[in-house]
PDB file of N, CA, C and O in Angstrom:
ATOM      1  N   MET A   1       0.824  -1.237   0.583  1.00  0.00           N
ATOM      2  CA  MET A   1       0.101   0.007  -0.088  1.00  0.00           C
ATOM      3  C   MET A   1       0.907   1.236   0.064  1.00  0.00           C
ATOM      4  O   MET A   1       1.134   1.871   1.094  1.00  0.00           O
ATOM      5  N   GLY A   2       1.295   1.453  -1.138  1.00  0.00           N
ATOM      6  CA  GLY A   2       2.275   2.608  -1.252  1.00  0.00           C
ATOM      7  C   GLY A   2       3.524   2.535  -1.247  1.00  0.00           C
ATOM      8  O   GLY A   2       4.144   1.476  -1.149  1.00  0.00           O
ATOM      9  N   ASP A   3       4.168   3.972  -1.381  1.00  0.00           N
ATOM     10  CA  ASP A   3       6.157   3.466  -1.759  1.00  0.00           C
ATOM     11  C   ASP A   3       6.542   3.900  -0.820  1.00  0.00           C
ATOM     12  O   ASP A   3       7.731   3.705  -0.571  1.00  0.00           O
ATOM     13  N   GLY A   4       5.548   4.851   0.336  1.00  0.00           N
ATOM     14  CA  GLY A   4       6.257   5.156   1.969  1.00  0.00           C
ATOM     15  C   GLY A   4       6.616   6.519   1.367  1.00  0.00           C
ATOM     16  O   GLY A   4       7.113   7.157   2.295  1.00  0.00           O
ATOM     17  N   PHE A   5       6.605   7.127   0.469  1.00  0.00           N
ATOM     18  CA  PHE A   5       7.303   8.328   0.087  1.00  0.00           C
ATOM     19  C   PHE A   5       6.370   9.913  -0.082  1.00  0.00           C
ATOM     20  O   PHE A   5       6.720  11.089  -0.171  1.00  0.00           O
ATOM     21  N   GLY A   6       4.672   9.005  -0.066  1.00  0.00           N
ATOM     22  CA  GLY A   6       3.496  10.243   0.279  1.00  0.00           C
ATOM     23  C   GLY A   6       3.429  10.202  -1.314  1.00  0.00           C
ATOM     24  O   GLY A   6       3.904   9.462  -2.175  1.00  0.00           O
ATOM     25  N   HIS A   7       2.583  11.393  -1.308  1.00  0.00           N
ATOM     26  CA  HIS A   7       1.934  11.983  -3.112  1.00  0.00           C
ATOM     27  C   HIS A   7       2.020  13.786  -2.844  1.00  0.00           C
ATOM     28  O   HIS A   7       2.168  14.406  -1.791  1.00  0.00           O
ATOM     29  N   GLY A   8       1.883  14.205  -4.056  1.00  0.00           N
ATOM     30  CA  GLY A   8       2.070  15.712  -3.778  1.00  0.00           C
ATOM     31  C   GLY A   8       3.234  16.339  -2.931  1.00  0.00           C
ATOM     32  O   GLY A   8       4.438  16.083  -2.951  1.00  0.00           O
ATOM     33  N   PHE A   9       2.383  17.404  -2.041  1.00  0.00           N
ATOM     34  CA  PHE A   9       3.840  18.363  -1.134  1.00  0.00           C
ATOM     35  C   PHE A   9       3.563  17.614   0.434  1.00  0.00           C
ATOM     36  O   PHE A   9       3.851  18.212   1.471  1.00  0.00           O
ATOM     37  N   GLY A  10       2.789  15.818   0.426  1.00  0.00           N
ATOM     38  CA  GLY A  10       2.377  15.638   1.543  1.00  0.00           C
ATOM     39  C   GLY A  10       3.193  14.525   2.356  1.00  0.00           C
ATOM     40  O   GLY A  10       2.968  13.877   3.379  1.00  0.00           O
ATOM     41  N   GLY A  11       4.541  14.622   1.170  1.00  0.00           N
ATOM     42  CA  GLY A  11       5.624  13.829   1.765  1.00  0.00           C
ATOM     43  C   GLY A  11       6.510  14.198   0.901  1.00  0.00           C
ATOM     44  O   GLY A  11       6.990  15.326   0.789  1.00  0.00           O
ATOM     45  N   GLY A  12       6.813  12.982   0.092  1.00  0.00           N
ATOM     46  CA  GLY A  12       7.910  12.784  -1.594  1.00  0.00           C
ATOM     47  C   GLY A  12       8.097  14.452  -1.947  1.00  0.00           C
ATOM     48  O   GLY A  12       9.191  14.990  -2.118  1.00  0.00           O
ATOM     49  N   GLY A  13       6.756  15.147  -2.016  1.00  0.00           N
ATOM     50  CA  GLY A  13       7.073  16.309  -3.047  1.00  0.00           C
ATOM     51  C   GLY A  13       7.588  17.195  -2.314  1.00  0.00           C
ATOM     52  O   GLY A  13       8.052  18.214  -2.824  1.00  0.00           O
ATOM     53  N   LEU A  14       7.614  16.936  -0.670  1.00  0.00           N
ATOM     54  CA  LEU A  14       8.182  18.496  -0.155  1.00  0.00           C
ATOM     55  C   LEU A  14       9.825  18.213   0.124  1.00  0.00           C
ATOM     56  O   LEU A  14      10.822  18.929   0.219  1.00  0.00           O
ATOM     57  N   TRP A  15       9.557  16.840   0.198  1.00  0.00           N
ATOM     58  CA  TRP A  15      11.660  16.590   0.280  1.00  0.00           C
ATOM     59  C   TRP A  15      11.988  16.850  -1.625  1.00  0.00           C
ATOM     60  O   TRP A  15      13.138  17.207  -1.881  1.00  0.00           O
ATOM     61  N   MET A  16      11.295  16.723  -2.496  1.00  0.00           N
ATOM     62  CA  MET A  16      11.903  16.523  -3.582  1.00  0.00           C
ATOM     63  C   MET A  16      12.542  18.308  -3.819  1.00  0.00           C
ATOM     64  O   MET A  16      13.631  18.713  -4.227  1.00  0.00           O
ATOM     65  N   ILE A  17      11.065  19.186  -3.261  1.00  0.00           N
ATOM     66  CA  ILE A  17      11.748  20.396  -2.992  1.00  0.00           C
ATOM     67  C   ILE A  17      12.559  20.702  -2.325  1.00  0.00           C
ATOM     68  O   ILE A  17      13.573  21.176  -2.838  1.00  0.00           O
ATOM     69  N   LEU A  18      12.506  20.622  -1.506  1.00  0.00           N
ATOM     70  CA  LEU A  18      13.842  21.298  -0.190  1.00  0.00           C
ATOM     71  C   LEU A  18      14.906  20.507  -0.750  1.00  0.00           C
ATOM     72  O   LEU A  18      15.916  21.092  -0.360  1.00  0.00           O
ATOM     73  N   VAL A  19      15.429  19.078  -1.744  1.00  0.00           N
ATOM     74  CA  VAL A  19      16.250  18.742  -2.279  1.00  0.00           C
ATOM     75  C   VAL A  19      16.549  19.757  -3.529  1.00  0.00           C
ATOM     76  O   VAL A  19      17.776  19.706  -3.620  1.00  0.00           O
ATOM     77  N   TRP A  20      16.314  20.200  -4.031  1.00  0.00           N
ATOM     78  CA  TRP A  20      16.242  20.944  -5.440  1.00  0.00           C
ATOM     79  C   TRP A  20      16.301  22.586  -5.416  1.00  0.00           C
ATOM     80  O   TRP A  20      16.595  23.297  -6.377  1.00  0.00           O
ATOM     81  N   LEU A  21      15.775  23.243  -3.425  1.00  0.00           N
ATOM     82  CA  LEU A  21      15.668  24.536  -3.385  1.00  0.00           C
ATOM     83  C   LEU A  21      17.407  24.814  -2.315  1.00  0.00           C
ATOM     84  O   LEU A  21      18.213  25.741  -2.228  1.00  0.00           O
ATOM     85  N   ILE A  22      17.300  23.624  -1.780  1.00  0.00           N
ATOM     86  CA  ILE A  22      18.592  24.471  -0.955  1.00  0.00           C
ATOM     87  C   ILE A  22      19.691  24.291  -1.469  1.00  0.00           C
ATOM     88  O   ILE A  22      20.425  25.223  -1.139  1.00  0.00           O
ATOM     89  N   PRO A  23      20.305  23.430  -2.242  1.00  0.00           N
ATOM     90  CA  PRO A  23      21.262  23.870  -3.290  1.00  0.00           C
ATOM     91  C   PRO A  23      21.254  24.929  -4.217  1.00  0.00           C
ATOM     92  O   PRO A  23      22.352  25.287  -4.644  1.00  0.00           O
ATOM     93  N   ILE A  24      20.327  25.454  -4.582  1.00  0.00           N
ATOM     94  CA  ILE A  24      19.777  26.124  -5.409  1.00  0.00           C
ATOM     95  C   ILE A  24      19.719  27.883  -4.563  1.00  0.00           C
ATOM     96  O   ILE A  24      19.610  28.999  -5.072  1.00  0.00           O
ATOM     97  N   LEU A  25      19.830  27.504  -3.305  1.00  0.00           N
ATOM     98  CA  LEU A  25      19.446  28.676  -2.408  1.00  0.00           C
ATOM     99  C   LEU A  25      21.405  29.144  -1.885  1.00  0.00           C
ATOM    100  O   LEU A  25      21.997  30.210  -1.721  1.00  0.00           O
ATOM    101  N   LEU A  26      21.671  28.162  -1.819  1.00  0.00           N
ATOM    102  CA  LEU A  26      23.260  28.140  -1.565  1.00  0.00           C
ATOM    103  C   LEU A  26      24.207  28.555  -2.594  1.00  0.00           C
ATOM    104  O   LEU A  26      25.379  28.901  -2.450  1.00  0.00           O
ATOM    105  N   LEU A  27      23.592  28.475  -3.526  1.00  0.00           N
ATOM    106  CA  LEU A  27      24.237  28.455  -4.523  1.00  0.00           C
ATOM    107  C   LEU A  27      24.542  30.107  -4.997  1.00  0.00           C
ATOM    108  O   LEU A  27      25.621  30.688  -5.114  1.00  0.00           O
ATOM    109  N   VAL A  28      22.929  30.673  -5.249  1.00  0.00           N
ATOM    110  CA  VAL A  28      22.558  31.738  -4.724  1.00  0.00           C
ATOM    111  C   VAL A  28      23.412  32.688  -4.143  1.00  0.00           C
ATOM    112  O   VAL A  28      24.378  33.160  -4.744  1.00  0.00           O
ATOM    113  N   TRP A  29      23.073  33.005  -2.925  1.00  0.00           N
ATOM    114  CA  TRP A  29      24.498  32.991  -1.631  1.00  0.00           C
ATOM    115  C   TRP A  29      25.762  32.856  -1.719  1.00  0.00           C
ATOM    116  O   TRP A  29      26.386  33.777  -1.191  1.00  0.00           O
ATOM    117  N   GLY A  30      26.405  32.010  -2.215  1.00  0.00           N
ATOM    118  CA  GLY A  30      27.759  32.353  -2.593  1.00  0.00           C
ATOM    119  C   GLY A  30      28.063  33.151  -3.801  1.00  0.00           C
ATOM    120  O   GLY A  30      28.901  34.053  -3.784  1.00  0.00           O
ATOM    121  N   VAL A  31      27.394  32.827  -4.834  1.00  0.00           N
ATOM    122  CA  VAL A  31      27.249  34.364  -6.308  1.00  0.00           C
ATOM    123  C   VAL A  31      27.356  35.185  -5.821  1.00  0.00           C
ATOM    124  O   VAL A  31      28.134  36.042  -6.240  1.00  0.00           O
ATOM    125  N   ALA A  32      26.663  35.356  -4.726  1.00  0.00           N
ATOM    126  CA  ALA A  32      26.429  37.024  -4.194  1.00  0.00           C
ATOM    127  C   ALA A  32      27.707  37.445  -3.298  1.00  0.00           C
ATOM    128  O   ALA A  32      28.485  38.335  -3.640  1.00  0.00           O
ATOM    129  N   ALA A  33      27.845  36.555  -1.892  1.00  0.00           N
ATOM    130  CA  ALA A  33      28.559  36.867  -1.714  1.00  0.00           C
ATOM    131  C   ALA A  33      30.062  36.951  -2.257  1.00  0.00           C
ATOM    132  O   ALA A  33      30.850  37.820  -1.886  1.00  0.00           O
ATOM    133  N   PHE A  34      30.317  36.111  -3.029  1.00  0.00           N
ATOM    134  CA  PHE A  34      31.593  36.176  -3.805  1.00  0.00           C
ATOM    135  C   PHE A  34      31.879  38.194  -4.835  1.00  0.00           C
ATOM    136  O   PHE A  34      32.988  38.724  -4.769  1.00  0.00           O
ATOM    137  N   ARG A  35      30.960  38.741  -5.438  1.00  0.00           N
ATOM    138  CA  ARG A  35      30.464  39.526  -5.977  1.00  0.00           C
ATOM    139  C   ARG A  35      30.317  40.599  -5.360  1.00  0.00           C
ATOM    140  O   ARG A  35      30.271  41.679  -5.949  1.00  0.00           O
ATOM    141  N   GLY A  36      30.171  40.414  -3.448  1.00  0.00           N
ATOM    142  CA  GLY A  36      30.280  41.787  -2.968  1.00  0.00           C
ATOM    143  C   GLY A  36      29.008  41.832  -1.732  1.00  0.00           C
ATOM    144  O   GLY A  36      29.189  42.708  -0.886  1.00  0.00           O
ATOM    145  N   GLY A  37      28.099  41.210  -1.608  1.00  0.00           N
ATOM    146  CA  GLY A  37      27.044  41.613  -1.131  1.00  0.00           C
ATOM    147  C   GLY A  37      25.598  41.588  -1.787  1.00  0.00           C
ATOM    148  O   GLY A  37      25.534  41.760  -3.004  1.00  0.00           O
ATOM    149  N   TRP A  38      24.384  41.377  -1.029  1.00  0.00           N
ATOM    150  CA  TRP A  38      23.315  41.463  -1.721  1.00  0.00           C
ATOM    151  C   TRP A  38      23.018  43.473  -2.035  1.00  0.00           C
ATOM    152  O   TRP A  38      22.020  43.815  -2.670  1.00  0.00           O
ATOM    153  N   ARG A  39      23.677  44.181  -1.677  1.00  0.00           N
ATOM    154  CA  ARG A  39      23.859  45.483  -1.282  1.00  0.00           C
ATOM    155  C   ARG A  39      23.702  46.250  -3.308  1.00  0.00           C
ATOM    156  O   ARG A  39      23.374  47.400  -3.603  1.00  0.00           O
ATOM    157  N   GLY A  40      23.950  45.484  -3.965  1.00  0.00           N
ATOM    158  CA  GLY A  40      24.869  45.716  -5.386  1.00  0.00           C
ATOM    159  C   GLY A  40      26.058  46.257  -5.345  1.00  0.00           C
ATOM    160  O   GLY A  40      26.783  46.122  -4.360  1.00  0.00           O
ATOM    161  N   GLY A  41      26.419  46.963  -6.448  1.00  0.00           N
ATOM    162  CA  GLY A  41      27.913  47.322  -7.234  1.00  0.00           C
ATOM    163  C   GLY A  41      28.589  46.752  -7.134  1.00  0.00           C
ATOM    164  O   GLY A  41      29.632  47.221  -7.591  1.00  0.00           O
ATOM    165  N   GLY A  42      28.722  45.471  -6.585  1.00  0.00           N
ATOM    166  CA  GLY A  42      29.579  44.115  -6.713  1.00  0.00           C
ATOM    167  C   GLY A  42      31.134  44.200  -6.638  1.00  0.00           C
ATOM    168  O   GLY A  42      31.960  43.287  -6.654  1.00  0.00           O
ATOM    169  N   ASP A  43      31.325  45.708  -6.540  1.00  0.00           N
ATOM    170  CA  ASP A  43      32.912  45.523  -6.167  1.00  0.00           C
ATOM    171  C   ASP A  43      33.250  46.632  -5.269  1.00  0.00           C
ATOM    172  O   ASP A  43      34.069  47.548  -5.347  1.00  0.00           O
ATOM    173  N   GLY A  44      32.304  46.254  -4.317  1.00  0.00           N
ATOM    174  CA  GLY A  44      32.421  47.086  -2.636  1.00  0.00           C
ATOM    175  C   GLY A  44      34.248  46.426  -1.648  1.00  0.00           C
ATOM    176  O   GLY A  44      34.827  46.828  -0.639  1.00  0.00           O
ATOM    177  N   GLY A  45      34.594  45.072  -2.859  1.00  0.00           N
ATOM    178  CA  GLY A  45      35.881  44.424  -2.095  1.00  0.00           C
ATOM    179  C   GLY A  45      37.220  45.531  -2.843  1.00  0.00           C
ATOM    180  O   GLY A  45      38.162  45.839  -2.113  1.00  0.00           O
ATOM    181  N   ASN A  46      37.176  46.091  -4.408  1.00  0.00           N
ATOM    182  CA  ASN A  46      37.959  46.824  -5.298  1.00  0.00           C
ATOM    183  C   ASN A  46      37.827  48.330  -4.873  1.00  0.00           C
ATOM    184  O   ASN A  46      38.686  48.979  -5.470  1.00  0.00           O
ATOM    185  N   ARG A  47      37.184  48.984  -4.190  1.00  0.00           N
ATOM    186  CA  ARG A  47      36.770  50.178  -4.274  1.00  0.00           C
ATOM    187  C   ARG A  47      37.924  50.500  -3.172  1.00  0.00           C
ATOM    188  O   ARG A  47      38.254  49.584  -2.419  1.00  0.00           O
ATOM    189  N   SER A  48      38.569  51.818  -3.049  1.00  0.00           N
ATOM    190  CA  SER A  48      39.661  52.458  -1.538  1.00  0.00           C
ATOM    191  C   SER A  48      38.808  52.923  -0.876  1.00  0.00           C
ATOM    192  O   SER A  48      37.641  53.191  -1.162  1.00  0.00           O
ATOM    193  N   ALA A  49      39.597  53.082   0.416  1.00  0.00           N
ATOM    194  CA  ALA A  49      38.995  54.014   1.116  1.00  0.00           C
ATOM    195  C   ALA A  49      38.470  55.276   1.062  1.00  0.00           C
ATOM    196  O   ALA A  49      37.559  55.882   1.627  1.00  0.00           O
ATOM    197  N   ARG A  50      39.684  55.615  -0.170  1.00  0.00           N
ATOM    198  CA  ARG A  50      38.677  57.441  -0.066  1.00  0.00           C
ATOM    199  C   ARG A  50      37.715  57.261  -0.615  1.00  0.00           C
ATOM    200  O   ARG A  50      36.923  58.123  -0.234  1.00  0.00           O
ATOM    201  N   GLU A  51      37.055  56.323  -1.663  1.00  0.00           N
ATOM    202  CA  GLU A  51      36.064  55.975  -2.498  1.00  0.00           C
ATOM    203  C   GLU A  51      34.920  55.890  -1.865  1.00  0.00           C
ATOM    204  O   GLU A  51      33.850  56.410  -2.179  1.00  0.00           O
ATOM    205  N   LEU A  52      35.185  55.178  -0.904  1.00  0.00           N
ATOM    206  CA  LEU A  52      34.264  54.659   0.534  1.00  0.00           C
ATOM    207  C   LEU A  52      33.634  55.683   1.071  1.00  0.00           C
ATOM    208  O   LEU A  52      32.412  55.813   1.139  1.00  0.00           O
ATOM    209  N   LEU A  53      34.656  56.612   1.559  1.00  0.00           N
ATOM    210  CA  LEU A  53      34.195  57.484   2.354  1.00  0.00           C
ATOM    211  C   LEU A  53      33.329  58.676   1.656  1.00  0.00           C
ATOM    212  O   LEU A  53      32.324  59.260   2.060  1.00  0.00           O
ATOM    213  N   ASP A  54      34.223  58.847   0.247  1.00  0.00           N
ATOM    214  CA  ASP A  54      33.473  59.736  -0.206  1.00  0.00           C
ATOM    215  C   ASP A  54      32.123  59.692  -0.483  1.00  0.00           C
ATOM    216  O   ASP A  54      31.470  60.735  -0.504  1.00  0.00           O
ATOM    217  N   GLU A  55      31.295  57.910  -0.840  1.00  0.00           N
ATOM    218  CA  GLU A  55      29.773  57.655  -1.270  1.00  0.00           C
ATOM    219  C   GLU A  55      29.620  57.354   0.448  1.00  0.00           C
ATOM    220  O   GLU A  55      28.742  56.526   0.691  1.00  0.00           O
ATOM    221  N   GLU A  56      30.157  57.762   1.352  1.00  0.00           N
ATOM    222  CA  GLU A  56      29.175  58.311   2.867  1.00  0.00           C
ATOM    223  C   GLU A  56      28.948  58.963   2.667  1.00  0.00           C
ATOM    224  O   GLU A  56      27.739  59.086   2.867  1.00  0.00           O
ATOM    225  N   TYR A  57      29.653  60.263   2.032  1.00  0.00           N
ATOM    226  CA  TYR A  57      29.565  61.987   2.663  1.00  0.00           C
ATOM    227  C   TYR A  57      28.345  62.065   1.605  1.00  0.00           C
ATOM    228  O   TYR A  57      27.175  62.219   1.954  1.00  0.00           O
ATOM    229  N   ALA A  58      28.754  61.943   0.328  1.00  0.00           N
ATOM    230  CA  ALA A  58      27.394  61.886  -1.061  1.00  0.00           C
ATOM    231  C   ALA A  58      26.122  61.560  -0.394  1.00  0.00           C
ATOM    232  O   ALA A  58      25.135  62.296  -0.394  1.00  0.00           O
ATOM    233  N   LYS A  59      26.216  60.361   0.198  1.00  0.00           N
ATOM    234  CA  LYS A  59      24.937  60.378   0.658  1.00  0.00           C
ATOM    235  C   LYS A  59      24.508  60.170   1.826  1.00  0.00           C
ATOM    236  O   LYS A  59      23.821  59.263   2.298  1.00  0.00           O
ATOM    237  N   GLY A  60      25.151  61.450   2.432  1.00  0.00           N
ATOM    238  CA  GLY A  60      24.615  62.124   3.755  1.00  0.00           C
ATOM    239  C   GLY A  60      24.816  61.219   4.640  1.00  0.00           C
ATOM    240  O   GLY A  60      23.873  61.391   5.413  1.00  0.00           O
ATOM    241  N   ARG A  61      25.578  60.160   5.128  1.00  0.00           N
ATOM    242  CA  ARG A  61      25.322  59.149   5.873  1.00  0.00           C
ATOM    243  C   ARG A  61      26.197  59.899   7.444  1.00  0.00           C
ATOM    244  O   ARG A  61      25.868  59.540   8.575  1.00  0.00           O
ATOM    245  N   ILE A  62      27.282  60.926   7.190  1.00  0.00           N
ATOM    246  CA  ILE A  62      27.895  61.199   7.565  1.00  0.00           C
ATOM    247  C   ILE A  62      28.217  63.200   7.633  1.00  0.00           C
ATOM    248  O   ILE A  62      28.831  63.619   6.652  1.00  0.00           O
ATOM    249  N   ASP A  63      27.951  63.919   8.353  1.00  0.00           N
ATOM    250  CA  ASP A  63      28.394  65.041   8.162  1.00  0.00           C
ATOM    251  C   ASP A  63      29.396  65.754   7.175  1.00  0.00           C
ATOM    252  O   ASP A  63      29.577  65.057   6.176  1.00  0.00           O
ATOM    253  N   ARG A  64      29.947  66.683   7.163  1.00  0.00           N
ATOM    254  CA  ARG A  64      31.509  67.730   6.533  1.00  0.00           C
ATOM    255  C   ARG A  64      32.514  67.760   7.661  1.00  0.00           C
ATOM    256  O   ARG A  64      33.731  67.765   7.481  1.00  0.00           O
ATOM    257  N   GLU A  65      31.821  67.785   9.021  1.00  0.00           N
ATOM    258  CA  GLU A  65      33.423  67.375   9.749  1.00  0.00           C
ATOM    259  C   GLU A  65      33.685  66.427   9.665  1.00  0.00           C
ATOM    260  O   GLU A  65      34.896  66.210   9.618  1.00  0.00           O
ATOM    261  N   GLU A  66      32.891  65.441   9.605  1.00  0.00           N
ATOM    262  CA  GLU A  66      32.932  63.793   9.918  1.00  0.00           C
ATOM    263  C   GLU A  66      34.001  63.270   8.757  1.00  0.00           C
ATOM    264  O   GLU A  66      34.999  62.561   8.881  1.00  0.00           O
ATOM    265  N   TYR A  67      33.345  63.961   7.444  1.00  0.00           N
ATOM    266  CA  TYR A  67      33.878  63.392   6.314  1.00  0.00           C
ATOM    267  C   TYR A  67      35.505  64.072   6.350  1.00  0.00           C
ATOM    268  O   TYR A  67      36.383  63.210   6.394  1.00  0.00           O
ATOM    269  N   LEU A  68      35.986  65.514   6.335  1.00  0.00           N
ATOM    270  CA  LEU A  68      37.395  66.040   6.443  1.00  0.00           C
ATOM    271  C   LEU A  68      37.981  65.463   7.618  1.00  0.00           C
ATOM    272  O   LEU A  68      39.208  65.354   7.614  1.00  0.00           O
ATOM    273  N   ARG A  69      37.375  65.093   8.574  1.00  0.00           N
ATOM    274  CA  ARG A  69      38.178  64.517   9.673  1.00  0.00           C
ATOM    275  C   ARG A  69      39.117  62.562   9.313  1.00  0.00           C
ATOM    276  O   ARG A  69      40.172  61.949   9.483  1.00  0.00           O
ATOM    277  N   ARG A  70      37.939  62.447   8.834  1.00  0.00           N
ATOM    278  CA  ARG A  70      38.937  61.075   7.893  1.00  0.00           C
ATOM    279  C   ARG A  70      39.198  60.731   6.996  1.00  0.00           C
ATOM    280  O   ARG A  70      39.595  59.615   6.662  1.00  0.00           O
ATOM    281  N   LYS A  71      38.925  62.147   6.102  1.00  0.00           N
ATOM    282  CA  LYS A  71      39.919  62.385   5.097  1.00  0.00           C
ATOM    283  C   LYS A  71      41.313  62.641   5.424  1.00  0.00           C
ATOM    284  O   LYS A  71      42.214  62.187   4.718  1.00  0.00           O
ATOM    285  N   ARG A  72      41.644  63.685   6.955  1.00  0.00           N
ATOM    286  CA  ARG A  72      42.669  63.562   7.075  1.00  0.00           C
ATOM    287  C   ARG A  72      43.472  62.439   7.304  1.00  0.00           C
ATOM    288  O   ARG A  72      44.567  62.148   6.821  1.00  0.00           O
ATOM    289  N   ASP A  73      42.422  61.562   8.511  1.00  0.00           N
ATOM    290  CA  ASP A  73      43.345  60.340   9.035  1.00  0.00           C
ATOM    291  C   ASP A  73      43.682  59.496   7.782  1.00  0.00           C
ATOM    292  O   ASP A  73      44.683  58.849   8.091  1.00  0.00           O
ATOM    293  N   LEU A  74      43.296  59.179   6.434  1.00  0.00           N
ATOM    294  CA  LEU A  74      43.287  58.652   5.297  1.00  0.00           C
ATOM    295  C   LEU A  74      44.602  59.043   4.791  1.00  0.00           C
ATOM    296  O   LEU A  74      45.425  58.145   4.612  1.00  0.00           O
ATOM    297  N   SER A  75      44.985  60.517   4.481  1.00  0.00           N
ATOM    298  CA  SER A  75      46.088  60.670   4.427  1.00  0.00           C
ATOM    299  C   SER A  75      46.993  60.525   5.160  1.00  0.00           C
ATOM    300  O   SER A  75      48.037  60.352   4.530  1.00  0.00           O
ATOM    301  N   GLY A  76      47.114  60.509   6.202  1.00  0.00           N
ATOM    302  CA  GLY A  76      48.730  60.075   6.634  1.00  0.00           C
ATOM    303  C   GLY A  76      48.221  60.509   8.575  1.00  0.00           C
ATOM    304  O   GLY A  76      49.053  60.382   9.474  1.00  0.00           O
TER     305      GLY A  76
END
């Protein structure tokens, strides 16, 4: 009476979805981590500290005084 795996999503179907879904999600996560994260850009690891500082200031995350202080710190 039955093969022991169930039908549809009741048993075997759910496991088969997980068997495919988990490796696909791991692959997507690995590619995203390799390319620099989920935030976009993909070049986060290749930008200089000065470029990152300029971006923080441009986005308004730090004020002018903080920007100038950090810029001086980077200079020497």
